[in-house]
N, C-alpha and C positions, 0 to 999 in steps of 0.2 A: 507438447508441457516437457520439454526441455530441462528448464529452469526445477521445476519440483519432483528430479532425477538425486536419489542420494547417490551418493557421490561412495559407500560402502560398495552398497550394493544391486544401485541402480535399477531401485526400481520407482515407484510413486513412496517419497513423504510423506507424503497429507494431500486428503481429499480438501478441493476447498471451502467447506464450512469449517473443516478442522484450523485453515491455516487465518480464516474471517477470527474464529472466533480463540486461540492465542499464538502464536504470529507476532511475533513485535525483532525490534532490531537486534536489538540487546538481549534478550531470550534464546535460552538452550532449550531446542522442543529433539523428543526422539521420533526416531524414521519409525511409519509405522509400521513397517518389511521385515526390517532388521534389529528395532530397536537401537541404534548408534544415535549421539549424541551429540546434533548436531546445531548450529546459531546461521544466523542469513547471512550470506554474505557483504565485505561494505559499501557495493556498487548500489546498497540497499538505500544506500545515503544521496549518493547521486540521484535516486531516483523521487527521494521527497524535496531532496533541494528542486530541481526540472521542474517536477510537478509543482513547487508551492511558488512557484516564479511563473510559471505558468499561470495559476489561480490568480496569479497578484494582476498580471496583464488582460484576460477575461473581467475579470470583478469590475477594473477599472474603464473600460468598455463599455459596459452595462452600466454600468453608473454613467460614464460618460452619456450614454443612451440615452436613463430612464430621465434625466437631468435635462437635458437638449427637450424629450415631448414632455416637461412638463410633469412625470407620474405621479403619481400619491407618494408618499415614504416609502407608506405600509406596503403598500404592492413593492417594492423596494426589497423590503426588508425583506418582505416574503417568497420570493424571485433568488433575494442571495443565502437565507438557507438554506431553499432546496436548488439551488447553484454547491452550496460547497457539502453537504449531506449525496452528492455526488461526486461530486467530485471525489471526497473521500473512499468511498467505496471504489469506483472508476484506481485509483494508488491502488488500491491494496491488493483489486486484482492482475493490472498488470503488475504489481512489485511476486505478485502469485507465478508467473507467466513468465516472468521477464528475469530474475533473478535469483540466480543460485542461491546450492546451501556450500557449506565448511563444515570438516570438522570438529569443531569445539573438546577443546586441548584444555582436559578437568577441569569443566565445567558442570556447576547442576545444575538443573534439569525445576525451574519453577515453575 
């Protein structure tokens, strides 16, 4: 859980439940331990780009596989929606585990 460590106090910034609800790359959040105002490291954008490219590759492979197998369209749509939903949660969790925090300079809490 090294990425979820506050750069000011060294304790956990927030549990995953709070992160899932409120942490965004552009928002400022308060550390749960010391109250320091923090924002996500710019590395979060790299994670978003990499995960988006991987989703496109996997989605294209799934589409080609479904087309070759002549699967009905509704099955492909349902699988696509499930893939995107799971991918969003995976991306969010990896962001919580891998991308650290930096102090926010003069930012307001949103």
